[in-house]
N, C-alpha and C positions, 0 to 999 in steps of 0.2 A: 262620164260613164261609158263605157267600153265599149269601142268601135271596130272594124272589120281589120284593122292592120293595114299595112301596105303603103305607100308612099301617097302623102296626104295631097290631094286636088279637088276642086270645087267641082259637086256635083251637077251634070246640065240638064236640061228639059228632058230632055231626050233619055239620060240615063233614069230618072226620074218615072217615066213614061214605062221604060223598060219593067218596069217593076210591076205594073199593070199588064203588061203583054206576055208574062214569061210564064211560071208555072201559077195558075189561077185558081183559087179554091173558091171562089165566089162570096167571100168574104173581105175581100180586099187585100193588099200585098204591102209589103214595104222594102225599101233598101236597109242599109245598115244604121241602126240607132236613128231613125227617121220618127222620134215619138216627141210630142212633147208632154207627156201625162206627168203632174207631181212634179220630179225634180230633175227632170230630163232636158229644160233648157240649160242649167248648168254644163249638165255631162255633154252637151252637142258642142260647147265651146263658146258661149256667148248669146248676144240677144237674138242672133238668128239660128235655127235649130240646123241639121243635116242636109236638109231638102232644101234649106235657102227661105225658109216661110220670114219674113218682116215679123220685126222686135215685137210690135204693137197684136199682128196677128197670133203671134206665138203666146202673148200672155193671156191673149183671151182665151187660146185655148188651154191654159193651165188653170185660168179662173175657172172655167166650165170644167176642168177634169177630163178632156178631152185626150184624143189621139188625133195625130194627123194622118197617120196610116193605120188600118186593121190587122189583125192576127192573121196570117197566112196558115190555116192549119194545116193544109195539105201539106207543104213542106214541113211542121213539126210531125205530124203523124207520120208521115215517112220517116222520119230522122227514127221516132219512137219505135217503129216496127222495125228499121235495122237493127236497133238495139236493143229489140227483144230478140233477135235472130242472133246477133254478136254474143249477148251474155248467155242463152240457151247454147250455144256451142261451147263457151267459155264453162258453162256450171257442168259440163258433162265432164269435165276433170274431176272436182271433186266428187260428183256423185257415183264415179267408178272406184273411187279409190278401195272399198272394201275387194272388187275383183282383183284391182291391182296388189294391193295386199296380200291377197293370199296367191295370185299366180306368183308373184316375183319375192314372196318370203320377205316382205318389207316390215320393219319396225314403224312406230308413229313418229320418229322422228325424221327418217325417210319420205315416210305421208308428208310431214311437214313441207319437206325442203322441194317437192315436187309444185306444192302452192310457191313457194318461194320464189321458185326459179321464172314462174309465171308473172308474179307479182314484181318481181324485179326489173323485167324488161319492161314491163310496161310503165311501173313507177318511175324508173329512170330516164326514161325516154320522152315521156308524156309532157316537161314543163320545157323541154328542149323544141320538142314540136311546136309547143303553143308559141314558146317564143318568135322562131323562125317565122311561122306563118302570121303572127300577129304583123310583121314585115313585109312577108313576101307570100300572099292569100293561095293558096295551091288548092281550087276548090276541084279536083279529081281524086287528089288525095285521099279522099274516103274510101273511095273504089280500091285504091293502090292497097290501101291499111288492109280493107278486107281480104285481099289476095294474100298477106302473110296469114292471116288466120286460115284458112283455105289450105294452103300449106302443112299448117301445124295440124290441123285436124286430120286428114290426111296421111301425117307420118305417124301420127297419135295411133290411127287403127291400125298400123303392121308395123310397131314398134315391137323388138323382142329383148331387149334389155333395157336395166333401168337409165343408163346414161342417153339411151335415145329417148324415151320418156321425158326426159327433163329437156332435151331440145325441142321435143315438141311444144310442151308445154312453155317454152322460152317464146316459138316462135308465134304461138298463139296470143301471149302478150305484145308482141313488138304490133300487131295488128290492132290492138286496143290502144296502144302508146299514141297511133294515127287516129284512129276512131274517135274518141273521146274526145280530146280538145278540139277536133275541127266542128264535129258535128256539136257538140254545145253554142259554140261561134256562130253556126248556121240558125241553130233553135233562137239563139238570140236578136240576130237578124230578124228573124220571122214573127218574132212575139207582140211588135205593135206595144210594147210596153209595157206588158203584161210577163214580167220576167220571172216572178215563180209560177207561175200557171205553165209558162214553157217550159222552163226546166223539170218542173213535178213531171209534166207528160213525157217528158224525155226520158226520165230516170225511169216512170211507170214502165215504157219498155223494157228498159233492163232489168227492174225487177219482176216482171210476167217472165221474161225467157230465163232470169235464174230460177224461178217457181217452175217451169214447165220442163227445164232441164233435167232436175232429179226425178221426176214423173217418168219421160221417156226412159231413161236410165233404166227407170225400175222395170218397166215393161218392154224394152226393146233391146237395152245392152246388158242386162244381166238375164234375159233368157239365151240371146243368140252370141254373146260374148263380145270379149274388145272389139274383132273385126267388123262389126254392124255399125262401130261407130261412123264407117264412111258413108252410109247412107245420109247423114247428115251434112255430108258437102253439098248437096242440092239446096239446103238454106244457106250454105254463105256463098253461092252461085246466083243466089237471087238477089241478095243482099247487096252483092256486086253491080247488079242490074239497076237496082232500084237508087243506089248511092250515083252510080253514074248520074242519073236523072236529076237529082239534089246538086251534083255538081254544076250540072247545066245552069240551074237556077241561080245560085250562088254564083257562077260566074257572070251572068246576065245583070242581076243585082245588087252586088255590093257596092260600097262608096267608103272608099276609103278615108280614114280620120288619123289624125294625128295622136298616138298614145300621150297620154297625161300622166303625170307621178302619181297623185295620190287625190284623195279628197281637199280641195283647197278653196274651194268659192267661199264667199264670207259672205257678203249682206247682200239684202234682196233676193236670193235665189233659193232661201231654207237650209241650206248646207252647212256642214260645221267645220271650221277650221282643225286639220289633224297635223300635227309634224311629221316629217318622215319618220321620227322614233316610236309616234305612240301608234302610227300605222303597220310598222313592224313589228310591235308589241302585241298590237292585235290578229297580225298575222299568227305570231307563236301559239296566243289563246286558242285561236282557230284549229289549229295543227292538234293541239292537246284536247281539243273535244272531240276532233276526228278521231284519236288515238282512241280515247272512251269509247266511242260508239264503233270504232271496225275492230279491234280486239276483240270488242263482245261479241260481236256479228260473227267474225272468222271463227268464235268458240262453238258457235251453234250451227253455221255453213259446213265449216270443216268437220266436226265432230259430234254433231247431235245425235247421227246416225247409229254410231260407236255409242254414245252415252243411252240411247233407248235400249239397244241389244242387250249391254252390258247390265244394265241395272234392271231393267224390267222384261229380257228376255221376248222382247218379239222380233217376229221374223224381219229379214233385211227389205222386203218389198213393203211390208208394212210400214218398218221405221223411214222408207224412201215415201210414202204418203204424207206421215208427219211432219217432215222435212219440206213437203211443198205445202204445208197448210202455212208453214211459220213463212215460207216465203211468198205466197202469195198474201197474207197480211202485210209484210213489206209495201208490195204493190199498193195497196189502200191506203197505208198510212202515209206514204209518198204523194199520193196526189190530193188528200186532203191536206196535208201540211202546206203544200205550195200554194194551193187555193187560199188557204187561212192568210198566208203570209202577206201576199199580195194587199190583203185589207187590213190588218193589224201591224204587219212587221217585222224584222225576221227576228228583232232579237227575242220577243216573246215567244215566237216557236222554237230557237235555242233552249230558251230555259225548259220548257215544257219537255221538248223529244229528248232530253238527255237526262235532267235529273227527275224529271216523271217517270222515267222506268226504274228508279231504285228501288223502291219497295219489291216491287214483283220480283225483280231480279235477285234481289236478299231471300225471297222464298224458294226459288225455282229448285235451287238443292236439295232443299227438304220437302218437297212435293211429291206426291203419289201420279201414276201412270195419266190419269186423268186431269189434273190439275197441274200435271207440267204442260199437256197441250193447252190447257187455255191459259196457262202464264206466259209460255214461250207467243202464243198470237197476241197477247196484250203486249208485251214488250215491244214484238215486230211493229203492232200498231202506232205507236206512242214514239218509237225510236225512228221509223223510217225518215220523216218528216225534217230531220237533222241536216242531211245532207244537200238537200235544195237550197235548202234555208241557208246555210254557212257560204254554199256557191255563191248565191246571188249576192249575199252580204260584203263577200269578198271581193266580187266583181265591181259594186258601188263604193268600196273603200279602191279600190286601185282602178279609176276610170280608165278604159284605151287599153286596157291591156286584159281581155276577152281568153285567148289563146294562151297566154302564158297562166293567167290564173285558172282557168279551167283545167289545163294540162297539169298544171302545180297541186290543185286540191284532188282532181282524178290520180294522179300520180300519188302522192301522200295518201289517200285513201286505197289505193291497191298495194303499196309499198307495206302501210301500217298492217293491213289485213295481213299479208303473206308473212312478215316478220311474227306477228301476232300468232298465226297458225303452226309455225314454225318452233316458237318458243313455247309454246301449249302442248305441241307434239312432244316435245321434249319433257314437259313438266308430267305428262300423261305416263310417260315411260319411266320417270323417277318414281312415280307415286300412285297416279290413278285417273279416269277420266272424271269419277265424284269431284277430286279435288281441285281440277280444272274449273266446274263450274262454282265451286265456292269461293276461289281464288278470285274468278269475273266476276262475282255478283257484287263486288265495292266499285267495279269501273265506273260505273255513271255517277258514283261522288264527284268526278272530276267535273261535271255540269256546272259546280258552282264558280267556275271559272268563267262563267259567262259574265258574272258581274263586274270584271274589267275591260267588256267591249265597250268602245264607245257607241252613243247612241247615235248615228248620224242619218235618223230619219225622223228625229226628236221636232224639228221642226216643220215637217211637211205639211201641208193642207189638209 
């Protein structure tokens, strides 16, 4: 399973003890991958786990379903809080699209390109950041990355031209390219083996921030204008302070583990043998599933307010509140999905989270205003669990590459969302917003591809 990256070295007793002496939540601490619940003996690289526990003790722990180290909730919740601040800032960009569209006389295609500028820097850089930090961990890079977000935010508040807006959005994307893979790695370190719960808690922070952003835009930016965005710089500064503290915990408690190419353990550890080709094919399937989820989500996050205003003639502030309701539902669905995934496995969650939203997506373009609100909430609750399940499944599929996998899938998530937003904007210009939602309603059909994913968890106790 995934480690923290870096050059391999055996952990000392002092290193393990540091986990108890660093950032303490009262519920126990861990180093990297220092768990032996269910399938983690194989991930730790043999009969002894990363903390050096003898094979006999490890086997007892597996039999009892126990973990050697418990979840460090202080670190996970701190990362979740910073994820909230980070994504709240990011969500201000699409939330002020109506203002930018009116002020700078933009068409829908240009609006989509703003999203693309942000998503491309985040998408292209994240896998590279993850690959680099797998081998050379950089504990304080989280705070540095948030600095790019701060600069982009300040620039957006004073931007006076369309190219400057694109540059500001791209800088915010650079901050995300550092924040997401590294914070996902630290969340996994602190998970105590409860990887789905840790990723869900981390993701809930981002979803909450995305939900709060449009609400704040409706009551702060819309009445006071573009320059009021500068007030949110305080949130970026607060995140930098918290992430510096998280970086200190990360520096004290990380344990380097040699990355391993793929799931390859065979007898006795409950894991499934997969060839490199099958692993690569599974990654392609996961990317297709992300495409389905993120392009559909982009249709709602980027154009939902325009859809409500165009079809039902609701005021802008009211449309922002409805967007908040959709994004808040994503928060609930994400948390529940991660908790369930730890108990029943990732494959069932992936099946339900994408394909299960299909009937509601097909009904949405033909619903009244009241039913539109109900259907978007239901779609959000069902679809939200997909990303955490896909990410944890991929990290178990390619053990030892936490940063690369997190960067790759966060990057694909952002990139596919950006490309989808740009393409849907062009489609809206050529046809109508209604057409966008009729076309997107068939995207959840790609959930049928889940049938091609290997069940790497089927031999778990």
